[in-house]
N, C-alpha and C positions, 0 to 999 in steps of 0.2 A: 504494500500500500504506500502511495506517495503522500507525504505530508506537505501542506502549503502554509505559508505564513499569511499570504494575502490572496484574495480572489477579487479581481477588478472587472466589472462589466461596463460596457460603453453604450449599450442600447437597451431599450425596454424589453425586447423579446429575450435577449440574453439574460437579463435580470430576472425575468419571470420564469424562465425555463432552466436556469442554472442549477445543476445538480447539488445535492447536499455534500459538503466536504466535512468529513469527520475530523476531529481534532480541534485545534485552536485557530483555524484560519479566520482571519478578519475579512469581512466583505465591504467593498466600496462600490457604490454604483454612481456613475456620472452619465446620465443620459444625454444623447445628442440627437438633433433632428435627423430624420431619414431623408437623405438627398434624393433618392428616386421618387419618393412620395411628393416632396416639394417640387421637383421638376414636373411631375404629372399635373400638379395643381396650378402651375404657373402659366400654362397655356402654350400653344404651338409656336408663338413668336418669341418667347423668352429663351434666353440662353441657359440651358440646364447646368452648364459647368459652374455658373455662379454659385449654385447651392452646394455642389460637391466641393468647390474650393473653400467656401466659408466653413463648412463642417470639418474639412481637412485641417484648416488653420486652427479651429477651436480644439480639435483633438491634439494637435501638435502642442498648443499652449498648455493643455491639461497635462500631457505626458511630460513636458519639460519641467513642470513643477511637482510632479508626482513624487519623486524620490525624496525631495525636501519635506513634503507634507507627510510622507510615511514616517520619516524620522521623528517628527513632532507628534505622531499619533501611535505610540507603542501599544 
């Protein structure tokens, strides 16, 4: 059996369907918008890459501060 210190989910579906992790694994959920859903809602004339790029940048910012926040959250 593999032990984990942290389980981090980034979308609602992953958070809802994430399996149980035995032991002392701490869970963090940070949900992000779903770019395909946003692109579908934007209409045919909108550039879908705008949504993908925005969410990509939000995830990048979250990940870049993740290690520091985990250190302060033992």
